C-alpha positions in Angstrom: 27.0 20.3 4.4 26.6 16.9 4.9 26.5 14.4 1.9 23.6 11.8 1.7 22.9 9.0 -0.9 19.5 7.4 -1.4 19.4 4.0 -3.7 15.9 4.0 -5.0 13.4 6.5 -6.3 10.1 5.1 -4.9 8.4 6.9 -2.3 10.5 6.1 0.1 13.7 7.0 -1.6 12.0 10.5 -2.5 10.4 11.2 1.2 14.2 10.2 2.0 16.0 12.6 -0.4 13.4 15.6 0.4 13.4 15.4 4.4 17.6 15.2 4.1 17.4 18.2 1.4 15.5 20.6 4.1 17.9 19.9 6.8 20.0 21.3 4.5 22.0 18.5 3.3 23.4 17.4 -0.1 21.4 14.2 -1.8 21.8 12.5 -4.5 19.7 10.1 -5.8 20.0 6.8 -8.2 16.9 5.1 -9.7 17.4 2.0 -12.0 13.8 2.5 -14.0 13.6 5.7 -16.1 10.6 6.8 -14.4 10.6 7.6 -10.5 7.8 6.3 -8.5 8.7 2.8 -8.0 5.3 0.6 -7.1 3.5 4.1 -8.0 3.7 4.6 -11.0 0.8 4.8 -12.8 0.4 3.3 -16.5 0.7 6.2 -19.3 -2.0 6.0 -22.0 -6.1 6.0 -22.5 -6.4 4.0 -18.7 -5.0 5.7 -15.9 -4.1 2.6 -13.9 -2.0 2.2 -10.6 0.5 -0.4 -10.4 -1.9 -2.2 -8.3 -4.9 -0.7 -5.8 -3.2 2.4 -4.4 -4.5 4.9 -1.4 -3.4 7.5 0.5 -4.8 7.5 4.4 -5.9 11.0 6.0 -5.7 9.1 9.6 -1.5 8.4 8.8 1.7 10.4 9.1 1.9 10.3 5.3 -0.9 12.8 4.3 -0.3 15.1 6.8 3.2 15.4 5.7 2.0 15.4 2.0 -0.5 17.8 2.6 1.8 20.7 4.8 4.1 20.5 1.6 1.4 21.0 -1.0 2.2 17.4 -2.7 -1.0 15.4 -2.8 -2.6 17.8 -5.3 -6.3 17.9 -6.2 -8.2 14.3 -4.8 -11.0 12.6 -6.2 -14.1 13.3 -4.1 -15.0 10.0 -1.8 -18.2 10.7 0.3 -21.5 8.7 1.3 -22.4 7.8 -2.2 -19.6 5.6 -2.7 -19.8 4.1 0.6 -23.6 3.1 -0.3 -22.2 1.4 -3.4 -20.2 -1.1 -1.3 -21.1 -4.3 -1.8 -20.1 -7.5 0.3 -20.4 -11.4 -0.9 -21.0 -13.3 1.6 -22.5 -16.7 2.1 -22.4 -17.0 -1.2 -24.5 -13.6 -2.5 -24.3 -10.3 -2.8 -25.1 -7.9 0.7 -25.5 -4.3 0.8 -24.4 -4.5 5.1 -21.9 -6.0 6.8 -22.0 -9.1 9.6 -22.9 -7.9 12.6 -20.0 -9.7 13.8 -17.6 -7.9 11.8 -18.8 -4.9 12.8 -18.8 -5.7 17.1 -14.8 -6.4 16.1 -14.3 -2.7 14.9 -16.1 -1.2 17.4 -13.9 1.3 19.5 -14.7 -0.1 22.1 -14.0 -3.8 21.1 -10.8 -5.3 23.5 -7.7 -5.0 22.2 -6.3 -7.6 20.4 -2.9 -9.2 21.8 0.2 -9.8 19.6 1.1 -13.2 20.4 -2.6 -14.5 19.2 -3.4 -15.1 15.9 -6.0 -13.2 14.7 -9.0 -15.7 13.7 -8.4 -17.5 17.1 -8.8 -14.5 19.0 -11.9 -13.1 17.1 -13.6 -16.3 17.1 -13.7 -16.1 20.8 -14.9 -12.7 20.0 -17.8 -13.2 17.8 -17.7 -16.7 16.7 -15.5 -18.4 13.9 -18.0 -17.3 11.2 -17.9 -13.6 11.7 -14.2 -13.8 12.4 -13.5 -14.8 8.7 -15.5 -12.5 7.9 -13.3 -9.5 9.4 -10.5 -11.6 8.2 -10.9 -11.7 5.0 -12.7 -7.9 4.7 -9.3 -6.7 6.3 -7.4 -8.1 3.3 -8.0 -4.5 1.5 -4.9 -3.3 3.5 -3.2 -6.6 3.7 -2.6 -8.1 0.1 -2.4 -11.4 2.1 -4.2 -14.8 1.2 -4.6 -16.1 5.0 -5.0 -12.8 7.2 -6.6 -14.5 10.1 -2.9 -16.6 10.5 -1.7 -13.5 11.3 -0.7 -11.7 14.6 -4.1 -10.5 15.9 -3.1 -6.7 17.0 -1.9 -6.3 13.6 -4.5 -7.5 12.0 -7.5 -5.4 14.2 -5.4 -2.2 13.8 -6.0 -2.6 9.9 -9.6 -3.7 10.6 -10.6 -0.8 12.3 -9.0 1.6 9.7 -10.3 0.4 6.6 -13.5 0.0 8.1 -14.2 3.6 9.8 -16.6 5.7 8.7 -16.1 8.4 6.9 -13.8 6.9 5.1 -9.7 7.1 5.2 -9.4 6.7 1.9 -7.8 9.4 0.1 -7.5 9.1 -4.0 -5.0 11.6 -5.8 -7.0 12.9 -8.7 -5.4 11.7 -12.0 -3.3 8.7 -10.4 -0.7 8.3 -8.0 1.8 9.4 -10.6 0.9 13.3 -10.2 1.7 13.1 -6.4 5.3 11.5 -7.4 6.1 14.3 -10.0 5.0 16.6 -7.3 7.7 14.8 -4.9 10.0 14.9 -7.5 9.5 18.4 -8.3 10.1 19.2 -4.7 13.1 17.4 -4.6 14.7 19.2 -7.7 13.9 22.9 -6.4 15.9 21.7 -3.4 18.7 20.6 -5.2 18.4 17.0 -5.1 20.4 15.4 -7.9 18.4 12.4 -9.6 20.1 9.9 -11.7 17.4 7.5 -13.4 18.3 4.6 -15.2 21.4 4.5 -12.8 20.7 0.3 -11.4 23.2 0.1 -8.5 24.9 -3.0 -7.9 27.3 -2.4 -5.2 27.2 0.4 -2.6 29.1 3.5 -4.3 32.0 5.2 -2.9 30.8 8.1 -0.6 31.6 10.4 2.0 28.4 10.3 3.8 25.4 8.1 5.1 23.6 5.8 2.3 19.7 5.1 2.4 18.7 1.9 0.4 15.4 2.7 -0.4 14.6 -0.8 -2.0 12.4 -3.7 -1.7 14.0 -6.0 0.9 15.2 -8.1 -1.7 17.1 -5.8 -3.8 18.4 -4.8 -0.3 19.6 -8.0 0.4 21.7 -8.3 -2.3 22.7 -5.2 -2.6 24.3 -5.3 0.7 25.0 -9.3 0.8 22.9 -9.6 4.1 21.2 -12.7 4.2 19.1 -11.5 7.3 17.4 -9.1 5.3 14.0 -11.2 5.1 10.6 -10.9 6.4 7.1 -12.6 5.5 5.0 -10.7 2.5 1.9 -11.9 0.5 1.5 -12.8 -3.1 -1.2 -11.3 -5.0 -3.2 -11.6 -8.6 -3.9 -8.4 -10.1 -6.8 -8.1 -12.5 -7.8 -4.5 -14.2 -10.2 -4.3 -16.7 -11.6 -1.5 -18.9 -15.3 -1.9 -19.0 -18.1 -0.2 -20.9 -20.2 1.8 -18.5 -23.5 0.1 -17.3 -25.3 2.0 -14.4 -25.8 0.1 -11.0 -22.1 -1.4 -11.3 -20.7 -1.6 -7.6 -18.2 1.1 -6.7 -16.7 -1.5 -5.1 -16.8 -5.0 -4.3 -15.6 -6.6 -1.4 -15.5 -10.8 -0.7 -16.0 -11.7 2.8 -15.9 -15.6 1.9 -12.4 -15.8 1.0 -10.0 -12.5 0.8 -10.0 -10.6 -2.1 -11.9 -7.4 -3.5 -12.8 -5.0 -6.6 -12.6 -1.5 -6.7 -13.8 1.1 -9.4 -11.8 3.8 -9.5 -13.8 5.9 -12.2 -16.5 6.3 -10.0 -14.9 8.9 -8.3 -12.3 10.1 -11.0 -13.7 10.1 -14.7 -10.2 11.3 -15.7 -9.0 7.7 -15.7 -10.4 6.2 -18.5 -11.8 7.4 -22.0 -15.5 8.8 -21.9 -17.9 6.1 -22.1 -15.8 3.0 -20.0 -14.8 2.4 -16.4 -12.1 0.9 -15.0 -11.9 -2.0 -12.2 -9.1 -2.8 -10.7 -8.9 -6.0 -8.8 -6.6 -7.8 -6.0 -7.1 -11.6 -5.2 -4.2 -12.5 -2.9 -3.2 -16.2 -3.3 -1.3 -19.0 -1.4 2.2 -19.6 -2.1 1.3 -23.0 -4.2 -1.0 -21.4 -6.5 -0.7 -19.5 -9.5 -2.3 -16.5 -11.5 -4.6 -18.1 -12.7 -6.2 -19.8 -9.4 -6.6 -16.2 -8.8 -7.9 -14.7 -12.3 -10.8 -18.2 -11.6 -11.9 -16.2 -8.8 -11.3 -12.5 -9.3 -13.8 -13.6 -12.7 -16.0 -15.5 -10.1 -16.5 -12.5 -8.1 -17.1 -10.0 -11.2 -20.0 -12.2 -12.6 -21.8 -12.2 -8.8 -21.3 -8.0 -8.6 -20.4 -6.7 -12.4 -23.5 -7.5 -14.6 -22.8 -8.4 -18.1 -19.0 -7.6 -17.7 -17.6 -9.9 -19.9 -19.2 -8.4 -23.1 -18.7 -5.0 -21.9 -14.5 -5.5 -21.5 -13.0 -3.4 -23.7 -9.3 -4.0 -22.4 -7.6 -6.4 -19.3 -4.4 -6.8 -18.0 -3.6 -9.6 -15.6 -0.5 -9.8 -13.3 0.9 -10.9 -9.9 2.5 -8.9 -7.3 5.0 -10.3 -4.8 5.4 -8.4 -1.6 3.2 -6.0 -2.6 1.5 -5.9 0.6 4.9 -5.0 2.4 5.1 -6.3 5.6 3.0 -8.2 7.1 3.9 -9.7 11.1 3.4 -13.4 12.2 1.7 -13.7 15.6 4.2 -12.9 18.4 6.3 -10.4 16.2 5.5 -6.2 15.4 6.7 -4.1 13.1 10.0 -3.6 15.7 10.9 -7.5 15.1 11.5 -6.6 11.0 14.7 -5.9 9.8 16.4 -2.5 12.0 16.9 0.4 9.8 20.5 1.2 10.9 23.0 -1.4 9.3 26.0 -0.3 10.5 28.3 1.9 8.9 26.6 4.4 7.7 24.0 2.3 6.0 20.4 2.6 6.5 17.1 1.1 5.2 13.5 2.4 4.1 10.8 0.9 2.8 7.6 -1.2 3.5 9.0 -4.2 5.2 11.2 -2.7 7.7 11.1 -1.6 11.2 8.7 1.1 11.0 5.2 1.4 12.3 2.3 2.2 10.1 -0.1 0.8 7.5 1.1 0.1 3.5 3.0 3.3 2.3 3.2 4.9 5.8 6.0 2.4 6.7 7.8 3.5 3.7 7.3 7.0 5.2 8.2 6.6 8.3 11.3 4.7 7.8 12.3 7.2 5.6 11.9 9.9 8.1 13.8 7.7 10.3 16.5 6.8 8.6 17.3 10.5 7.6 17.8 11.4 11.5 19.6 8.7 12.4 21.8 9.0 9.4 22.5 12.6 10.7 21.7 12.9 14.3 18.9 15.6 13.6 16.0 14.0 15.4 15.3 17.2 17.2 15.2 18.8 14.0 12.1 16.3 12.7 9.3 16.2 14.7 8.4 12.4 13.5 4.8 12.3 15.6 3.7 15.4 14.4 4.9 14.6 11.1 
């Protein structure tokens, strides 16, 4: 039996560990934190906030893989009511319907965007600059980037189409993402995976088999001493609020005049906050020169528009800045194939959301984990990656 060492206990590390154990390998997983989950952790206490907005997309491979193993658990309902309560900030006012130009860009028969052009230039030629900017800003819900229009047109178009698809692809585990992590961890333990928490790894351990480094790209660069492990990401101001419940609040508020969005997860899952209160989670992408305060100011302006009297209703608040939360974003002229390669030589492989694997958001972590295990053990014929 082969032995695999996994460094990092987030979604990528757990997926790699489970996949290898299912294939018959002995697996040891090291996690520096006292709990597993990485960015998919959910806060304890009365306000069950994820570490930033989290969504499973039913059109992606990660969803199929989790469902096949019974790891998704109960899901919060998402239906026409939630879509009907979406508000869009456009031209300084709140609207119920998106601009026609945005709808043109997400149609199935819309022209395929090129890799080499930036999204704003390409989309402006299709629908005009105002509509192109609105579409770019709407796509920020899946990009967490301060200037989506400057990214590869093909990259943004794919994510824009999936974000705007009806019925929605979004799937939300009831009780927060920690419940999915707990189920993944239980499956790993049942398969015999040895899990070591509070085990920070500062150098590659002595080993008798391959290693999957399933950490952030910054951590992987330091661990492996490889300065080439870099890729473009983003910075996002996160604003989490608990508000006393008021009828009429939107389920989601998306900014089309600038990148940013607020969601009210308790609209679909009442278990996330105490009775009489609701959670509102926002993400406002900020440029490299902007501060957390700049992001918070834009967030508060958006709240003023969409959540009447929110300042008097606040019972709890948390502000933070997330670095690289977007995972990988592809500048013009690049695709996922140009990101850092999974195979680093000498039996070392990468997995995570900024490496050379396809997908959107956490799907990149999942796909890279499966591919890393397939490369490590030469078991591609036993892993149906497309079907997974």
